[in-house]
C-alpha positions in Angstrom: 29.4 24.4 -13.5 30.9 26.7 -11.0 29.1 27.3 -7.6 30.1 30.2 -5.3 29.8 29.6 -1.7 30.1 32.5 0.8 30.6 32.3 4.6 28.9 35.1 6.4 30.8 37.0 9.2 32.1 34.7 11.9 31.8 36.3 15.4 33.8 34.1 17.6 36.7 33.0 15.9 38.3 33.0 12.5 38.0 29.6 10.8 38.3 28.1 7.3 34.7 27.2 6.2 34.2 23.4 5.3 33.3 22.5 1.9 29.6 21.4 1.6 28.8 18.0 0.0 26.3 18.0 -2.8 24.1 15.1 -3.5 25.9 14.2 -6.6 29.4 14.0 -5.1 30.6 17.6 -6.2 31.7 20.2 -3.6 30.5 23.8 -3.3 33.5 25.8 -2.8 33.8 28.4 -0.1 35.1 31.9 0.3 35.2 34.1 3.6 33.2 37.5 3.4 33.2 40.3 5.9 30.2 42.3 6.3 26.9 41.8 8.1 24.6 43.9 6.2 24.4 41.3 3.3 23.3 38.5 5.5 21.0 40.6 7.6 19.1 41.8 4.5 18.7 38.2 3.3 17.6 37.1 6.6 14.7 39.6 6.4 13.3 37.8 3.4 12.6 34.7 5.3 9.2 34.7 7.1 10.3 32.5 9.8 12.6 35.2 11.2 9.9 37.8 11.3 9.9 39.4 14.8 13.6 39.0 15.6 15.3 42.2 16.4 18.2 43.6 14.5 20.9 42.3 17.1 19.3 38.9 17.0 19.5 38.8 13.1 23.1 40.0 13.3 23.9 37.1 15.5 22.0 34.7 13.5 24.0 35.8 10.6 27.3 35.1 12.3 26.4 31.3 12.3 25.0 31.1 8.8 26.5 30.2 5.4 25.2 31.7 2.2 25.3 29.6 -1.0 24.7 30.5 -4.5 23.5 27.3 -6.4 22.6 26.7 -10.1 20.2 24.1 -11.4 20.1 21.1 -11.2 22.6 21.0 -8.4 21.4 18.9 -5.4 21.6 20.4 -2.0 20.6 17.4 0.1 20.2 13.7 -1.0 17.5 11.4 0.2 19.1 8.9 2.8 22.1 11.0 3.7 22.5 12.3 7.3 20.7 15.6 8.0 22.8 18.2 9.8 21.7 21.5 8.7 18.4 23.5 8.1 18.3 25.8 4.9 16.4 28.9 4.1 15.5 30.1 0.6 16.4 33.8 0.1 15.9 33.6 -3.7 14.9 31.1 -6.3 13.1 27.8 -6.7 13.9 24.3 -5.4 12.1 20.9 -5.9 11.8 18.2 -3.3 11.9 14.7 -4.8 11.7 11.2 -3.5 12.6 7.9 -4.9 10.2 5.1 -5.8 10.3 1.7 -7.4 8.9 3.3 -10.7 11.3 6.2 -10.5 11.5 9.7 -9.0 8.5 11.7 -8.3 8.2 15.4 -7.1 6.8 16.0 -3.6 6.9 19.7 -3.4 8.0 22.8 -4.9 9.8 25.6 -2.5 10.1 29.1 -3.2 11.8 32.3 -1.8 11.0 32.6 1.9 10.6 28.8 2.4 12.7 26.7 4.4 13.5 22.8 4.7 15.4 20.1 6.7 14.4 21.8 9.9 14.2 18.5 11.6 18.0 18.1 11.1 18.6 20.6 13.9 16.9 18.5 16.4 18.3 15.1 15.3 20.6 13.6 12.7 18.2 11.2 11.1 18.5 10.4 7.4 17.0 12.9 4.9 13.6 11.7 3.9 13.9 13.4 0.3 16.2 15.0 -1.9 16.1 18.7 -2.8 17.7 20.3 -5.8 17.6 23.7 -7.5 15.0 24.4 -10.3 16.5 27.8 -10.9 19.5 29.8 -9.6 19.2 29.9 -5.7 20.4 32.0 -2.9 20.5 29.6 0.1 21.3 30.4 3.7 22.4 27.3 5.7 22.4 26.9 9.5 23.8 23.8 11.0 23.0 21.9 14.2 26.0 23.4 16.2 25.2 26.9 15.1 21.5 26.6 15.8 22.2 25.3 19.2 24.8 28.0 20.0 22.6 31.0 18.8 19.5 29.8 20.6 21.3 29.1 24.0 22.1 32.8 23.9 18.9 34.0 22.5 15.9 32.3 24.3 13.3 34.9 23.0 14.5 34.3 19.3 14.5 30.5 20.0 10.7 30.7 21.3 9.8 32.6 17.9 11.5 30.3 15.6 10.6 27.1 17.5 6.8 27.9 17.5 7.0 28.5 13.9 8.6 25.3 13.3 5.9 23.7 15.3 3.1 25.5 13.3 4.9 24.3 10.1 4.9 20.5 11.4 1.2 20.9 12.2 0.5 22.1 8.6 2.6 19.2 7.1 0.7 16.8 9.3 -2.6 18.2 8.2 -1.6 17.8 4.6 -0.4 14.4 5.0 -3.7 13.4 6.7 -5.6 15.0 3.8 -3.4 12.9 1.3 -4.0 9.8 3.3 -7.7 10.3 3.3 -7.5 10.7 -0.4 -5.3 7.6 -1.0 -7.7 5.6 1.2 -10.8 6.9 -0.7 -9.0 5.9 -4.0 -8.2 2.5 -2.6 -11.7 1.9 -1.7 -12.9 3.0 -5.1 -10.4 0.7 -6.8 -11.5 -2.1 -4.6 -15.1 -1.6 -5.4 -14.2 -1.5 -9.0 -12.4 -4.8 -8.7 -15.4 -6.5 -6.8 -17.8 -5.1 -9.3 -15.6 -6.7 -12.2 -15.6 -10.1 -10.3 -19.3 -10.0 -9.9 -20.0 -9.1 -13.5 -17.9 -12.1 -14.4 -19.9 -14.2 -11.9 -23.3 -12.9 -13.7 -21.9 -13.7 -17.0 -21.2 -17.3 -16.0 -24.7 -17.5 -14.4 -26.3 -16.6 -17.7 -24.7 -19.4 -19.3 -25.1 -22.0 -16.6 -28.5 -21.4 -15.4 -28.8 -24.7 -13.4 -26.3 -23.1 -11.0 -27.7 -19.4 -11.0 -27.2 -17.8 -7.7 -24.8 -20.7 -6.7 -21.6 -18.4 -6.6 -23.2 -15.8 -4.4 -24.5 -18.2 -2.0 -21.3 -20.1 -1.4 -19.4 -16.6 -1.4 -21.5 -15.7 1.8 -21.2 -19.0 3.4 -17.4 -19.3 2.6 -16.8 -16.0 4.2 -18.5 -17.0 7.4 -16.4 -20.2 7.4 -13.2 -18.2 6.8 -13.9 -15.9 9.7 -14.9 -18.8 12.1 -11.3 -20.2 11.2 -9.8 -17.0 12.2 -8.6 -15.8 8.6 -7.3 -12.2 8.4 -9.3 -9.6 6.5 -7.1 -9.9 3.4 -7.5 -13.8 3.5 -11.3 -13.5 4.0 -11.3 -11.1 1.0 -9.4 -13.8 -1.2 -11.8 -16.5 -0.2 -14.7 -14.2 -1.2 -13.2 -13.6 -4.7 -12.2 -17.2 -5.1 -15.8 -18.3 -4.1 -17.3 -16.0 -6.6 -15.1 -17.1 -9.3 -14.3 -20.8 -8.5 -16.1 -22.1 -11.7 -15.2 -19.2 -14.1 -13.1 -21.9 -16.0 -16.4 -23.3 -17.2 -16.6 -20.6 -19.8 -14.4 -22.9 -21.8 -17.0 -25.9 -21.5 -19.2 -26.4 -24.5 -23.1 -25.6 -23.9 -23.8 -29.1 -25.1 -21.9 -30.4 -21.9 -22.6 -27.5 -19.6 -26.4 -27.6 -20.2 -26.9 -31.3 -20.7 -29.9 -32.4 -18.5 -28.8 -36.1 -18.4 -25.8 -37.7 -16.8 -22.4 -36.9 -18.6 -20.4 -39.5 -20.4 -17.0 -40.4 -19.4 -15.5 -38.2 -22.1 -17.7 -35.1 -21.2 -16.7 -35.5 -17.6 -13.0 -35.2 -18.6 -13.9 -31.9 -20.4 -15.6 -30.7 -17.3 -12.6 -31.6 -15.1 -10.6 -29.3 -17.1 -12.3 -26.2 -15.7 -10.3 -25.6 -12.4 -7.0 -25.4 -14.7 -8.6 -23.2 -17.4 -9.8 -20.8 -14.6 -6.3 -20.6 -13.2 -4.8 -19.9 -16.5 -7.4 -17.3 -17.3 -6.9 -15.2 -14.1 -3.3 -16.1 -12.9 -1.8 -12.9 -14.5 -4.3 -10.4 -12.8 -2.6 -9.2 -9.8 -5.6 -8.6 -7.5 -7.0 -12.1 -8.1 -3.8 -14.1 -7.5 -4.8 -14.7 -3.8 -8.0 -16.2 -5.1 -6.2 -18.8 -7.2 -6.0 -21.7 -4.7 -9.8 -21.9 -4.6 -10.1 -21.7 -8.3 -7.5 -24.3 -9.2 -8.0 -26.7 -6.2 -11.7 -26.7 -5.1 -12.1 -30.1 -6.6 -9.1 -31.7 -4.8 -10.1 -34.5 -2.3 -8.6 -35.3 1.1 -7.6 -38.7 0.2 -5.8 -37.5 -3.0 -8.4 -38.8 -5.4 -9.5 -35.2 -6.7 -8.3 -33.1 -9.6 -6.4 -31.4 -11.2 -3.5 -32.2 -9.0 -4.3 -35.0 -7.0 -3.4 -33.3 -3.9 -3.8 -35.0 -0.4 -4.5 -33.9 3.1 -2.9 -30.6 3.9 -1.2 -30.4 0.5 -4.6 -28.9 -0.5 -4.7 -25.0 0.5 -6.7 -24.5 3.5 -9.0 -22.1 1.5 -9.6 -24.7 -1.0 -10.4 -27.4 1.5 -12.8 -25.2 3.3 -14.4 -24.1 0.2 -14.9 -27.7 -1.1 -17.2 -28.3 1.8 -19.1 -25.1 1.2 -19.6 -26.0 -2.5 -20.7 -29.5 -1.8 -23.1 -28.4 0.7 -24.7 -25.7 -1.5 -24.8 -28.2 -4.5 -26.7 -30.9 -2.4 -29.1 -28.3 -0.9 -30.1 -26.7 -4.3 -32.3 -28.0 -7.0 -30.7 -29.1 -10.1 -32.4 -30.1 -13.5 -31.4 -33.9 -12.9 -32.2 -33.9 -9.3 -34.2 -32.4 -6.4 -32.4 -30.6 -3.3 -31.9 -32.5 -0.2 -32.3 -31.1 3.3 -29.7 -29.6 5.3 -29.7 -32.4 7.8 -29.0 -35.1 5.1 -26.4 -32.8 3.5 -24.4 -32.5 6.8 -24.8 -36.3 7.2 -23.4 -36.7 3.6 -20.5 -34.4 4.4 -19.7 -36.4 7.8 -19.8 -39.7 5.8 -17.2 -38.4 3.3 -15.0 -36.6 6.0 -11.6 -38.1 5.6 -12.1 -39.1 2.1 -13.4 -36.2 0.1 -13.2 -33.6 2.9 -10.9 -32.5 5.7 -12.7 -33.9 8.8 -11.8 -31.2 11.2 -13.2 -28.6 9.0 -16.4 -30.7 8.4 -17.0 -30.6 12.2 -16.6 -26.8 12.3 -18.7 -26.3 9.4 -21.6 -28.4 11.0 -21.2 -26.2 14.0 -21.8 -23.1 11.6 -24.8 -24.5 10.1 -26.4 -25.6 13.3 -25.8 -22.1 14.6 -27.6 -20.5 11.6 -30.8 -22.6 12.9 -32.0 -23.3 9.3 -31.8 -27.0 9.4 -34.2 -28.9 7.3 -34.9 -32.7 6.5 -35.7 -32.0 2.9 
C-alpha cells in the first residue's frame, strides 16, 4: 500500500525530510514540495488556527509536514515516544487503546480535529494508538518546529496554547463524567451482588427456621468486630459476605438432619460437618465471593486444632474465620433453639473466655468482650 508523504516549504534551510515511522513498522516515504499556498489552505481548515494572520499561517506551514495516509495505516502507536502533534485536514481517524480483553475504541477524530498535543510539551509515551479509518490528509508539527515557530510568534502561541488548554479542560470534563458513570455502574453491580447474597441467605433461612435471622445478626456483629480490628473496607466487605453465607453449605444437608429437634447421632454430625466444605465448593468459582471463602470454609476450625474441616491450629486459621467463630458462637448461645433456651450475654462471654485458647483465639476473645460491653446490652439470661 503506497503512502505519499510531502514536505511543505522549508524557510530556513534545505534539508532532506526524515522518514516517519508508522505504528506497524512501515515507513511513509517523503518528497519535498515547493509552494506555500497548498499548506496555507490546509491550515485554514483547522479550527485551532482560526485567528492566525496570513503571515503566521505561512510561517507555520514552513515547519509542518503533510501526509497522505490510507486506512488502516497507524500514525502513532500506544507506548511509543510522542514527538509531534497532528492536525486532520481531511478524513477520519480512530483512537484505540489496548486492554486485557483486546483493543477498544476510545474516540473518532474528523477533519479539523487534532491529537498528540501533549507531545509538544513533553516526550512521554503515547497513551493510545491512532490509525486511519478513511484516506486522510494529515499535518504534522514536531516539537522542535513548534518551539521554533512560537518563539518567533508569541501572539500565535497565546492563541494556540489557549485552545490547547480549553481542549484539555474539555477532555478532563468528559473523563470526570465517564468516571462518574463507571462509579455508578460499579455501585449498581455491588448492590446487585449484595442482593444476590441476601437472597441466598433468605433461602437458607426458609429451610433452617431454627436459625432464622442468625446470618443477618452475625453479619452486623462481625462487621463491627472487623472494623475494631482495623480491617480495610474491602476486607470488611469480605467479612460481611462471609458472615451472610457462612452456612450456605447446609443446603446439602437433608431436612431430616437439619430440622431434627433432638440431639444428632454421630453419623448425622458427620454429615453436618461437611457443610463448610460444601459451601466452599459451591462458591469458589464465583469471583466476587472469593474473598469470603475463608469464613465459609474455616468458621468451625478451633484454635487448638481440634476443629474441622482442616484441623487448622492457631494463626493457621485465617483471621476473618477466627473472629467470625467467636461471633457465631456468641449469637448461637444468646439465641433460642428448639432444643434449648438462649443464655444471657454475660454467661455467653464467660463461656467464650472459658474456651479461649482451645476453641477461640484468646486475644480476639478479649477484644470481642470489649465490643459487647461497649454495646451496653449485657444480660444475665
